[in-house]
N, C-alpha and C positions, 0 to 999 in steps of 0.2 A: 664297922664297912662305914666309910662315908662317901654315898655317890652321888654325882652329878650329872644331867643328860642335855643332849643339845638334840630337837628333835627339827627336822623339816620335810614337807610333803613330797611325796614321791607317786609315781604312776601306781605303783600297789599298795599304798599305807602310808606310813610315817617312817622315815627314816630316822630313826634313832643312835645316837652315838652315846652310850655312857662312859664315866670315867671313876676311878677308884681312886678317892683322893689319899687315901693311905697306901698304895699297891702302886699307884701310878698305871694301871692296868687300865684300858683303851678296848672296848667290845663295841663293834656296830650292827645292827640287825635292823629289821624291818619289821614294824607292828603293822597289823592288818586294819586295825579302829583305833582310832583315841583313845577308846575304854581300857586297852592294853597296857596303857601306861600304868595302869593298877597292879600288874604283873609282874613288874622289874624289883626285884630285891635286892637290897631292901629299896623299899621307896626312895625316890631321890630328893635329896635335902633341895637340890633345886633343877626344874626342868626347866629350860628355855625354848621358846617354840615358835618359829616362823609361823604367824597365823595373827590376825587381828582379834583382839582380846576388849571388849567392850565398847557396844556401839552406840553414839548419838541416835536420838528419834529423827532428829534433823541437822543437818548442817556439818563440815568435816569435823572431824577429831584434832584437839591441838596437838596431840601426838605426832600424826604425819603432816600437820604442815613444818612443825620444829624438824621433825626428820629430814625433809625436803631442802628446808634452808642450811642445815648441816651440810649436805650433799652436795648443794651448787646448782647448776646448770646440768653439769652432765650427767650427774646419777641419778638427780630430783623426780627424774620419770619412773624409775623404778620402785616408787613407792605409790601403790596404786590408792586409789581414793577407798577406804573403807566403807562396805554399803550401810546405809543407815539400818535400823532395827526393822521397821515394817515391811522392809525385802525381805528378811529371812524365810517369811513364810509361802513365798513365791515358789512353783513348779515348773515353770517356764521363764525365758528369758525377757520375753512379751510381758506378761504377767510382773515380773521384776521390775521394768522400766515404766509399767502401769503407776505401780505401789510406790515408786520412787519419786514420778511427776505428783502425783497427788499428794505426797507427804512434804516433797522439799524443793517440787520444780525440776528436778534433774533426772534425767534415764540412768539406769547403772551403764557401766562399762564392761565391755565384753570382757575385759581381763577381770575384772572383779566377779563377774557372773561364773567363770570359769572355775573361783576357790568359793565358791558361795556355799556349797554342801560341805567345804571341810569348816567353814567358818561359824556353821550352824552346827555342827557337830561339835565343835568346843566350845562353843556356847552352851549348848544342851549338858556339857558334861560340866563346867563349870557352876550352869546357874542351881545343877540339883544339888551342889555344895560347896557354897563359896569360901568355904574355908580352901578350898582347893587352888585358889588364886594366891595363897599365901607361898606356895612351893613352885607352882604352875604359871610362868610370867613370858610375857610376850617379847621379840625379838623383832628387827629387820636385818638380815644378812646384811644388807649394802650398808648402814648406819653401823652395824658392828666391824666390818671391814674397814671403815672410815676411823673410830675409834681405833683399832689394832693398829692402822697406818699412822697414827701419831696424829690422829684428827686430819687425816687428807683421805678426800673419794677416792677410789680406785679410777685409775687412767682411764682404764679399756673397760667397753663393756663384757661381761662374765660370758657371754655367748660367742666372743673371739675367741680365736687361740694364745693370743697374746694376753686377753683379759684373766681368763683360765690361769698362765702361768703367774702371772701377779697373783692371784689368789693364793696358787698352792705353794708359792713363795713363803708366803706367811705362815701356813698351814704346816709346812714341814719343817720351818726354823722351829716353831712351838713344839710339835707334835711328833717331830720324827718320820720314822718309817709306819706309824699307825696311819696314814692315809692310803699308801700303798698296800698294806695289809688290808684296809679296809676294801678297797678295790677286788680284792682275791677274794675276800671271804664272802662278798655280799651276791647275792643270785643276781645273775647276769639277766638284764633286758628289763628290771621291777626299777631300776631308778636309772638317772643320770650322774655324772659327774658334777653338775652345776646344785644337782641334790646333795650331795655328797660336802661338796666345797660349805654349802649353806649349812648342813648340819655342823659341820667343823666350826663355824662361826656363830653357833649358838650354844655349843659347847665351850668356845670362848668366851664369851660373856656369862654364862652361867658360872665359870670358875669365878668371874669379877663380881657376881652377884654374890657367892658365897661368901668372898673376900670382903664385902661390903664398899667394892672400890666400883662399882656402876655407874655408870651416868644416868640418870633418868629423865627421859622427855615427856612432857614437861615436869619442871623441877616437883613441881606439887601437882599430880594428877587428879584429874576429877573422875568420880564414877558414874556409872551411867543410869539409868531409870531401873536397871536390875541387881543392880550393887557393883557391877564388875568396874576396878581400875582401868583406865584407858591411859596407858602409858607404853611407849618404848624404851628398853633399855639396854644399854650397849656398855 
């Protein structure tokens, strides 16, 4: 069995979609913590996840800047600035802003603060064993949908009905009824349709990574001060 996975954060943890590349079987589940990816059997050859991996000590990541450029004005705002590493130790938004301002002259955005715990959890998980970054790779859903759509950004926000339909069209054309089956199988109230669509975009990119076809932003990604690559794959 060869397994790959696409993962996106959801209110109850991490929405994980696995695909058996031998049989084609697709299974959707919710993991309570990032550590639970180690319970997947077999361990995925590639696990693509929507979370910043690798953080600068100050200044923006090159991968975020390139991602925004690819998406253009219509969707570039969906790529939140990744936090700088000093802010990971913050326990309150005020403290995160203070640490950011001290290190880089910038406060943390509310959007980034909302996902800081997830970023910290994944950072801790990967720094515990740096070899995990060989199979756990960062994606951004809108960049994946951009590549999936022939290098064209989605026309509408995923928060709108027409934007959701736009993304569902790509997912259904590739994965058939797996999307609707996942909607039926996953526990109601623990995820949103946006989370599921984003996880499928991660799965699509995981297939491209496994096949050696994924685009890397930037082409030659730098590593951060902890040895983690700073890249977005699509």
